[in-house]
C-alpha positions as a Python dict, from the first residue, in 0.01 Angstrom:
ca = {
    (1, 'M'): (0, 0, 0),
    (2, 'A'): (76, -20, 371),
    (3, 'A'): (273, 250, 508),
    (4, 'P'): (662, 178, 603),
    (5, 'A'): (732, 138, 904),
    (6, 'R'): (882, 393, 1104),
    (7, 'A'): (1194, 400, 1325),
    (8, 'V'): (1163, 216, 1689),
    (9, 'K'): (1165, 450, 1969),
    (10, 'Y'): (1462, 360, 2220),
    (11, 'S'): (1485, 478, 2543),
    (12, 'S'): (1813, 639, 2683),
    (13, 'L'): (1935, 269, 2811),
    (14, 'P'): (2156, 257, 2479),
    (15, 'L'): (2333, 540, 2462),
    (16, 'V'): (2429, 537, 2836),
    (17, 'V'): (2547, 163, 2749),
    (18, 'L'): (2787, 312, 2458),
    (19, 'A'): (2888, 638, 2675),
    (20, 'A'): (3021, 349, 2884),
    (21, 'T'): (3256, 295, 2645),
    (22, 'V'): (3387, 626, 2521),
    (23, 'A'): (3401, 633, 2920),
    (24, 'L'): (3637, 371, 2977),
    (25, 'E'): (3877, 454, 2687),
    (26, 'A'): (3900, 826, 2797),
    (27, 'G'): (3902, 761, 3133),
    (28, 'E'): (4212, 520, 3088),
    (29, 'R'): (4375, 749, 2851),
    (30, 'Q'): (4375, 984, 3176),
    (31, 'S'): (4537, 756, 3442),
    (32, 'L'): (4804, 669, 3222),
    (33, 'A'): (4896, 992, 3200),
    (34, 'Q'): (4919, 986, 3637),
    (35, 'A'): (5106, 722, 3581),
    (36, 'V'): (5325, 928, 3373),
    (37, 'E'): (5581, 988, 3674),
    (38, 'G'): (5621, 652, 3740),
    (39, 'L'): (5696, 472, 3437),
    (40, 'Q'): (5946, 714, 3349),
    (41, 'Q'): (6117, 650, 3733),
    (42, 'T'): (6083, 278, 3655),
    (43, 'F'): (6179, 294, 3256),
    (44, 'G'): (6408, 561, 3251),
    (45, 'V'): (6274, 678, 2941),
    (46, 'S'): (6215, 1064, 2815),
    (47, 'D'): (5944, 1273, 2749),
    (48, 'R'): (5931, 1264, 2373),
    (49, 'V'): (5992, 788, 2452),
    (50, 'I'): (5660, 843, 2692),
    (51, 'G'): (5408, 1010, 2445),
    (52, 'F'): (5454, 745, 2219),
    (53, 'L'): (5236, 526, 2477),
    (54, 'P'): (4965, 687, 2429),
    (55, 'A'): (4947, 696, 2014),
    (56, 'A'): (5087, 303, 2026),
    (57, 'M'): (4723, 204, 2006),
    (58, 'T'): (4704, 388, 1645),
    (59, 'L'): (4937, 138, 1529),
    (60, 'I'): (4622, -132, 1573),
    (61, 'A'): (4344, 75, 1562),
    (62, 'V'): (4433, 156, 1213),
    (63, 'P'): (4431, -207, 1045),
    (64, 'A'): (4155, -309, 1208),
    (65, 'A'): (3955, -42, 1101),
    (66, 'F'): (3882, -153, 750),
    (67, 'P'): (3748, -519, 850),
    (68, 'F'): (3619, -324, 1187),
    (69, 'G'): (3438, -99, 956),
    (70, 'V'): (3295, -363, 661),
    (71, 'L'): (3177, -569, 916),
    (72, 'A'): (3009, -262, 1134),
    (73, 'D'): (2788, -243, 830),
    (74, 'K'): (2715, -629, 792),
    (75, 'V'): (2668, -819, 1120),
    (76, 'R'): (2504, -738, 1476),
    (77, 'R'): (2695, -412, 1548),
    (78, 'T'): (2594, -452, 1968),
    (79, 'L'): (2816, -797, 1948),
    (80, 'L'): (3072, -660, 1742),
    (81, 'L'): (3132, -370, 1960),
    (82, 'S'): (3152, -629, 2332),
    (83, 'G'): (3384, -843, 2179),
    (84, 'A'): (3618, -489, 2142),
    (85, 'M'): (3530, -421, 2518),
    (86, 'F'): (3627, -823, 2608),
    (87, 'L'): (3963, -762, 2391),
    (88, 'W'): (4038, -386, 2551),
    (89, 'T'): (3953, -539, 2929),
    (90, 'I'): (4233, -807, 2870),
    (91, 'S'): (4457, -560, 2717),
    (92, 'M'): (4434, -297, 3038),
    (93, 'F'): (4513, -691, 3211),
    (94, 'L'): (4835, -715, 3009),
    (95, 'N'): (4884, -312, 3041),
    (96, 'A'): (4891, -407, 3466),
    (97, 'I'): (5193, -719, 3404),
    (98, 'A'): (5379, -519, 3151),
    (99, 'P'): (5748, -602, 3263),
    (100, 'G'): (5987, -413, 3057),
    (101, 'Y'): (5892, -78, 2822),
    (102, 'G'): (5876, -247, 2525),
    (103, 'A'): (5618, -470, 2650),
    (104, 'L'): (5372, -243, 2773),
    (105, 'F'): (5414, -86, 2426),
    (106, 'A'): (5320, -279, 2268),
    (107, 'T'): (5058, -454, 2482),
    (108, 'R'): (4857, -99, 2504),
    (109, 'M'): (4833, -124, 2084),
    (110, 'C'): (4528, -423, 2174),
    (111, 'V'): (4351, -100, 2319),
    (112, 'G'): (4255, 0, 2019),
    (113, 'A'): (4014, -246, 1973),
    (114, 'V'): (3778, -73, 2079),
    (115, 'E'): (3872, 297, 1843),
    (116, 'A'): (3916, 63, 1558),
    (117, 'N'): (3542, -56, 1691),
    (118, 'S'): (3414, 327, 1659),
    (119, 'P'): (3201, 272, 1313),
    (120, 'A'): (3003, -5, 1469),
    (121, 'T'): (2931, 277, 1827),
    (122, 'V'): (2818, 592, 1552),
    (123, 'S'): (2612, 339, 1324),
    (124, 'L'): (2402, 234, 1595),
    (125, 'L'): (2404, 597, 1729),
    (126, 'S'): (2231, 691, 1420),
    (127, 'D'): (2018, 431, 1424),
    (128, 'Y'): (1877, 415, 1750),
    (129, 'Y'): (1794, 789, 1772),
    (130, 'P'): (1673, 1084, 1544),
    (131, 'V'): (1838, 1265, 1286),
    (132, 'R'): (1695, 1660, 1416),
    (133, 'N'): (1849, 1498, 1785),
    (134, 'R'): (2159, 1366, 1667),
    (135, 'A'): (2393, 1650, 1745),
    (136, 'R'): (2252, 1640, 2094),
    (137, 'T'): (2334, 1287, 2104),
    (138, 'M'): (2666, 1277, 1970),
    (139, 'G'): (2697, 1545, 2229),
    (140, 'L'): (2539, 1326, 2552),
    (141, 'Y'): (2789, 972, 2376),
    (142, 'Q'): (3082, 1200, 2384),
    (143, 'S'): (3008, 1323, 2776),
    (144, 'G'): (3070, 957, 2825),
    (145, 'A'): (3483, 1031, 2782),
    (146, 'L'): (3465, 1352, 3015),
    (147, 'V'): (3303, 1155, 3326),
    (148, 'G'): (3563, 904, 3231),
    (149, 'A'): (3836, 1103, 3196),
    (150, 'M'): (3750, 1278, 3558),
    (151, 'V'): (3715, 911, 3701),
    (152, 'G'): (4075, 878, 3539),
    (153, 'L'): (4245, 1177, 3674),
    (154, 'I'): (4125, 1172, 4012),
    (155, 'G'): (4046, 791, 4096),
    (156, 'G'): (4349, 697, 3880),
    (157, 'G'): (4557, 964, 4092),
    (158, 'F'): (4504, 815, 4375),
    (159, 'A'): (4527, 489, 4250),
    (160, 'V'): (4901, 551, 4116),
    (161, 'A'): (4992, 722, 4477),
    (162, 'A'): (4891, 433, 4659),
    (163, 'G'): (4958, 155, 4472),
    (164, 'G'): (5165, 250, 4168),
    (165, 'W'): (5205, 293, 3803),
    (166, 'R'): (5053, -71, 3792),
    (167, 'W'): (4691, 87, 3910),
    (168, 'A'): (4632, 323, 3601),
    (169, 'F'): (4511, -26, 3473),
    (170, 'W'): (4395, -283, 3719),
    (171, 'M'): (4171, 4, 3826),
    (172, 'W'): (3978, -64, 3452),
    (173, 'V'): (3982, -422, 3465),
    (174, 'P'): (3636, -506, 3653),
    (175, 'L'): (3488, -153, 3455),
    (176, 'G'): (3550, -345, 3133),
    (177, 'A'): (3366, -674, 3177),
    (178, 'L'): (3074, -488, 3312),
    (179, 'V'): (3042, -259, 3036),
    (180, 'G'): (3106, -541, 2766),
    (181, 'L'): (2839, -739, 2948),
    (182, 'A'): (2578, -469, 2887),
    (183, 'V'): (2663, -407, 2564),
    (184, 'A'): (2571, -748, 2417),
    (185, 'R'): (2231, -722, 2574),
    (186, 'L'): (2165, -412, 2383),
    (187, 'P'): (1862, -458, 2120),
    (188, 'E'): (1954, -449, 1726),
    (189, 'P'): (1793, -146, 1540),
    (190, 'R'): (1715, -153, 1197),
    (191, 'R'): (1933, 37, 965),
    (192, 'G'): (1831, 411, 798),
    (193, 'D'): (1504, 397, 959),
    (194, 'Q'): (1581, 741, 1124),
    (195, 'D'): (1689, 916, 810),
    (196, 'A'): (1381, 867, 641),
    (197, 'D'): (1123, 960, 900),
    (198, 'F'): (1352, 1257, 941),
    (199, 'H'): (1312, 1311, 523),
    (200, 'D'): (912, 1189, 572),
    (201, 'D'): (912, 1478, 895),
    (202, 'G'): (1071, 1755, 683),
    (203, 'A'): (791, 1995, 745),
    (204, 'T'): (864, 1956, 1094),
    (205, 'A'): (1155, 1903, 1151),
    (206, 'L'): (1318, 2203, 959),
    (207, 'S'): (1011, 2392, 805),
    (208, 'V'): (989, 2251, 509),
    (209, 'V'): (812, 2047, 339),
    (210, 'D'): (1001, 1751, 260),
    (211, 'A'): (1404, 1718, 299),
    (212, 'G'): (1496, 1732, -75),
    (213, 'Q'): (1331, 2135, -30),
    (214, 'I'): (1634, 2199, 173),
    (215, 'V'): (1833, 2240, -155),
    (216, 'E'): (1579, 2438, -279),
    (217, 'R'): (1555, 2684, 6),
    (218, 'L'): (1973, 2753, -28),
    (219, 'H'): (1917, 2772, -423),
    (220, 'L'): (2165, 2511, -494),
    (221, 'P'): (2162, 2282, -742),
    (222, 'P'): (2019, 1935, -647),
    (223, 'P'): (2277, 1678, -575),
    (224, 'N'): (2419, 1580, -885),
    (225, 'R'): (2409, 1164, -802),
    (226, 'V'): (2088, 952, -770),
    (227, 'G'): (2086, 651, -540),
    (228, 'T'): (2181, 331, -775),
    (229, 'L'): (2459, 221, -562),
    (230, 'D'): (2367, -170, -450),
    (231, 'Y'): (2525, -126, -117),
    (232, 'A'): (2448, -497, -9),
    (233, 'R'): (2650, -601, -292),
    (234, 'A'): (2938, -343, -396),
    (235, 'T'): (3243, -393, -397),
    (236, 'P'): (3496, -216, -190),
    (237, 'R'): (3646, 15, -480),
    (238, 'E'): (3213, 132, -594),
    (239, 'V'): (3202, 200, -212),
    (240, 'Y'): (3565, 400, -153),
    (241, 'R'): (3402, 600, -481),
    (242, 'E'): (3059, 692, -358),
    (243, 'L'): (3200, 831, -8),
    (244, 'L'): (3485, 1016, -247),
    (245, 'R'): (3169, 1229, -358),
    (246, 'I'): (3055, 1361, -32),
    (247, 'P'): (3263, 1644, -33),
    (248, 'S'): (3076, 1793, 318),
    (249, 'M'): (3221, 1516, 519),
    (250, 'W'): (3589, 1513, 338),
    (251, 'F'): (3605, 1850, 456),
    (252, 'G'): (3443, 1787, 802),
    (253, 'V'): (3670, 1530, 876),
    (254, 'M'): (3998, 1734, 762),
    (255, 'A'): (3871, 1979, 1009),
    (256, 'L'): (3835, 1709, 1328),
    (257, 'T'): (4170, 1621, 1224),
    (258, 'V'): (4324, 1924, 1297),
    (259, 'S'): (4208, 1973, 1550),
    (260, 'G'): (4286, 1667, 1700),
    (261, 'F'): (4592, 1724, 1771),
    (262, 'L'): (4539, 1941, 2070),
    (263, 'L'): (4281, 1773, 2221),
    (264, 'N'): (4443, 1446, 2191),
    (265, 'G'): (4816, 1620, 2305),
    (266, 'L'): (4562, 1799, 2633),
    (267, 'Q'): (4406, 1451, 2704),
    (268, 'F'): (4788, 1291, 2792),
    (269, 'W'): (4969, 1663, 2864),
    (270, 'G'): (4701, 1833, 3064),
    (271, 'V'): (4780, 1648, 3390),
    (272, 'E'): (5197, 1732, 3328),
    (273, 'Y'): (5152, 2043, 3225),
    (274, 'F'): (4941, 2183, 3584),
    (275, 'K'): (5238, 1972, 3744),
    (276, 'R'): (5527, 2151, 3539),
    (277, 'V'): (5402, 2462, 3507),
    (278, 'H'): (5210, 2541, 3830),
    (279, 'D'): (5404, 2311, 4097),
    (280, 'L'): (5142, 2107, 4163),
    (281, 'S'): (5103, 1757, 4295),
    (282, 'A'): (4969, 1463, 4103),
    (283, 'G'): (4616, 1483, 4300),
    (284, 'A'): (4621, 1829, 4284),
    (285, 'A'): (4731, 1836, 3952),
    (286, 'G'): (4427, 1652, 3850),
    (287, 'G'): (4149, 1818, 4052),
    (288, 'F'): (4271, 2095, 3861),
    (289, 'S'): (4235, 1931, 3499),
    (290, 'A'): (3888, 1756, 3610),
    (291, 'L'): (3782, 2164, 3696),
    (292, 'F'): (3917, 2184, 3347),
    (293, 'G'): (3674, 1885, 3252),
    (294, 'L'): (3371, 2114, 3413),
    (295, 'G'): (3417, 2358, 3146),
    (296, 'A'): (3475, 2094, 2885),
    (297, 'A'): (3167, 1898, 2928),
    (298, 'G'): (2946, 2215, 2961),
    (299, 'G'): (3063, 2325, 2594),
    (300, 'I'): (3050, 1965, 2482),
    (301, 'I'): (2663, 1918, 2557),
    (302, 'T'): (2590, 2276, 2478),
    (303, 'G'): (2700, 2244, 2177),
    (304, 'G'): (2437, 1977, 2059),
    (305, 'F'): (2178, 2162, 2219),
    (306, 'I'): (2224, 2478, 2032),
    (307, 'A'): (2321, 2284, 1718),
    (308, 'D'): (2018, 2116, 1689),
    (309, 'S'): (1747, 2383, 1842),
    (310, 'L'): (1908, 2595, 1504),
    (311, 'L'): (1845, 2312, 1314),
    (312, 'R'): (1481, 2285, 1381),
    (313, 'R'): (1443, 2632, 1318),
    (314, 'G'): (1555, 2578, 945),
    (315, 'V'): (1918, 2698, 965),
    (316, 'V'): (2050, 2373, 776),
    (317, 'N'): (2408, 2449, 800),
    (318, 'A'): (2370, 2499, 1235),
    (319, 'R'): (2641, 2183, 1240),
    (320, 'V'): (2862, 2365, 1033),
    (321, 'Y'): (2850, 2699, 1175),
    (322, 'I'): (2872, 2638, 1559),
    (323, 'V'): (3219, 2412, 1466),
    (324, 'S'): (3354, 2725, 1288),
    (325, 'A'): (3280, 2971, 1570),
    (326, 'A'): (3409, 2764, 1927),
    (327, 'S'): (3702, 2646, 1735),
    (328, 'I'): (3842, 3049, 1717),
    (329, 'L'): (3673, 3098, 2015),
    (330, 'A'): (3871, 2887, 2202),
    (331, 'T'): (4199, 2943, 2027),
    (332, 'V'): (4203, 3300, 2136),
    (333, 'L'): (4112, 3174, 2483),
    (334, 'L'): (4333, 2940, 2571),
    (335, 'V'): (4683, 3082, 2411),
    (336, 'P'): (4739, 3302, 2674),
    (337, 'G'): (4546, 3049, 2915),
    (338, 'F'): (4827, 2783, 2865),
    (339, 'L'): (5110, 3048, 2825),
    (340, 'S'): (5049, 3229, 3132),
    (341, 'T'): (5256, 3061, 3460),
    (342, 'N'): (5015, 3266, 3704),
    (343, 'L'): (4732, 3007, 3802),
    (344, 'G'): (4482, 3259, 3904),
    (345, 'V'): (4512, 3440, 3555),
    (346, 'S'): (4518, 3087, 3367),
    (347, 'G'): (4253, 2876, 3571),
    (348, 'P'): (3982, 3070, 3453),
    (349, 'L'): (4116, 3168, 3097),
    (350, 'L'): (4130, 2763, 3125),
    (351, 'V'): (3789, 2670, 3196),
    (352, 'V'): (3617, 2923, 3021),
    (353, 'G'): (3820, 2816, 2727),
    (354, 'G'): (3763, 2452, 2770),
    (355, 'V'): (3389, 2448, 2668),
    (356, 'F'): (3443, 2620, 2331),
    (357, 'L'): (3757, 2385, 2305),
    (358, 'T'): (3480, 2104, 2325),
    (359, 'M'): (3153, 2222, 2176),
    (360, 'P'): (3279, 2147, 1797),
    (361, 'I'): (3284, 1826, 1930),
    (362, 'A'): (2919, 1692, 1896),
    (363, 'P'): (2788, 1890, 1574),
    (364, 'G'): (3115, 1810, 1420),
    (365, 'E'): (3036, 1427, 1447),
    (366, 'A'): (2697, 1463, 1394),
    (367, 'M'): (2775, 1656, 1092),
    (368, 'V'): (3034, 1393, 928),
    (369, 'N'): (2722, 1062, 983),
    (370, 'D'): (2507, 1278, 811),
    (371, 'V'): (2578, 1328, 498),
    (372, 'V'): (2634, 936, 484),
    (373, 'V'): (2365, 648, 392),
    (374, 'A'): (2357, 404, 727),
    (375, 'Q'): (2404, 123, 509),
    (376, 'L'): (2743, 249, 437),
    (377, 'R'): (2800, 446, 742),
    (378, 'G'): (3086, 139, 917),
    (379, 'R'): (3245, 198, 615),
    (380, 'A'): (3257, 565, 620),
    (381, 'A'): (3363, 549, 1018),
    (382, 'T'): (3624, 341, 876),
    (383, 'V'): (3831, 594, 629),
    (384, 'R'): (3757, 919, 897),
    (385, 'S'): (3885, 697, 1155),
    (386, 'V'): (4263, 563, 978),
    (387, 'V'): (4221, 988, 816),
    (388, 'R'): (4211, 1118, 1180),
    (389, 'S'): (4455, 849, 1375),
    (390, 'L'): (4710, 1102, 1232),
    (391, 'S'): (4603, 1381, 1471),
    (392, 'A'): (4733, 1126, 1732),
    (393, 'A'): (5094, 1254, 1673),
    (394, 'G'): (4941, 1531, 1864),
    (395, 'Y'): (5050, 1373, 2233),
    (396, 'V'): (5397, 1332, 2004),
    (397, 'L'): (5467, 1653, 1864),
    (398, 'I'): (5386, 1800, 2167),
    (399, 'G'): (5642, 1570, 2357),
    (400, 'F'): (5928, 1664, 2126),
    (401, 'L'): (5823, 2038, 2144),
    (402, 'S'): (5796, 2025, 2520),
    (403, 'D'): (6177, 1828, 2503),
    (404, 'A'): (6305, 2135, 2276),
    (405, 'F'): (6093, 2396, 2510),
    (406, 'T'): (5913, 2369, 2753),
    (407, 'L'): (5588, 2179, 2796),
    (408, 'R'): (5371, 2505, 2839),
    (409, 'V'): (5524, 2688, 2486),
    (410, 'A'): (5464, 2301, 2317),
    (411, 'I'): (5097, 2326, 2377),
    (412, 'A'): (5049, 2685, 2369),
    (413, 'G'): (5292, 2671, 2042),
    (414, 'V'): (5001, 2339, 1871),
    (415, 'V'): (4647, 2554, 2031),
    (416, 'P'): (4624, 2741, 1734),
    (417, 'L'): (4549, 2429, 1513),
    (418, 'Y'): (4248, 2438, 1626),
    (419, 'A'): (4102, 2755, 1486),
    (420, 'I'): (4300, 2674, 1156),
    (421, 'G'): (4022, 2315, 1215),
    (422, 'G'): (3712, 2591, 1243),
    (423, 'V'): (3797, 2750, 893),
    (424, 'L'): (3829, 2403, 698),
    (425, 'M'): (3483, 2304, 822),
    (426, 'L'): (3350, 2639, 704),
    (427, 'L'): (3412, 2480, 315),
    (428, 'A'): (3152, 2255, 434),
    (429, 'A'): (2895, 2476, 443),
    (430, 'R'): (2791, 2498, 46),
    (431, 'S'): (2758, 2155, 23),
    (432, 'Y'): (2670, 1998, 277),
    (433, 'P'): (2319, 2108, 250),
    (434, 'A'): (2282, 1950, -54),
    (435, 'D'): (2482, 1610, 70),
    (436, 'L'): (2174, 1610, 389),
    (437, 'A'): (1940, 1585, 146),
    (438, 'F'): (2034, 1276, -69),
    (439, 'V'): (2099, 1105, 255),
    (440, 'G'): (1735, 1165, 337),
    (441, 'A'): (1585, 1054, -12),
    (442, 'E'): (1805, 743, -7),
    (443, 'A'): (1694, 661, 286),
    (444, 'R'): (1313, 665, 162),
    (445, 'R'): (1382, 505, -187),
    (446, 'L'): (1548, 189, 25),
    (447, 'R'): (1272, 121, 270),
    (448, 'E'): (1043, 164, 19),
    (449, 'M'): (1181, -61, -240),
}
């Protein structure tokens, strides 16, 4: 019998292009943050009302995630994502010409097209690059969001200062079209080959003979299920019943959702924090936010590299442990950092805290993908996106707390949720090795059929 085909080795180009999609999404949110003052002056709305603008996209992202998730498991994912990028570009144009707050709110819902299509991106990354490097890959992918955020903070600040709040949207239209074309030209990887290779190469990747021995090494019972589902013909009920049997994914989702309250809130309110609390101009506030972003960039890349390095040394729960430890450390540093009104005190705390703030992102994203078979990753990502959309309330929560107290107190009050997310992630340590072993065994079984 001929040896089964190995996964294709791809260059860094797909990673760069996919990182560009999240860069545009994150950058636009930051340029929107630069436009807050102009929007409030033009439309006469309060903090609590303006806080609904970044959350508006979830109104389309949540229902659209279901068909996008199914399509991500069944059609060419690169074309699906490319179409979403062109829809996002059109929405930027509509945002820029909105005549009133109601129209702007309505057109912002279209921005959810890219977020709704995140199942395709997650699935593609998992099939482009090896499992043993997945956290690093996710970190480099997510670093695109930080690059985009800095462009949005600095470029958006200058654009808004020069041309008004509408230029917070105009600036993204040509970039969106270019990225949409680039995504359409990417190759489509075969599903599951990377997971099967990880199973076959267990001796190299984890210093054990077979991925199934992960369970034995940790003295755990074997996975309590054997793969029998016909993934191509499975009904929605069968698919979601299968997903419910992955405990580590659900602990991970709960952790990332709770943590997302702070991450989402800071994306929108961070610039305003520096303006109001430290009395900085829009340009200076963008600059300090970008400095905070440099620390965040270091964290998001470092977290992935550390987690993958520990995994290759045989620490199977490395991704879980990094998420938990970094979340708690971030909370310890950021609470006093945001409460301080002295920039000399808050600045260093926020920069170092920013490193730990983003350190959990890459290993957390890798972990929840590790435990789902390749044929279900699109639909699993849909379920996760729907649950995690609850964290969009972070925008609104901080807005309400800001109106009731101050923006400084509002942000500091939300920070402890990050530590709670870390504790929740730690609960996945017991089930993650068995779930990981099952995915590897399933990939090998399906490849040999």
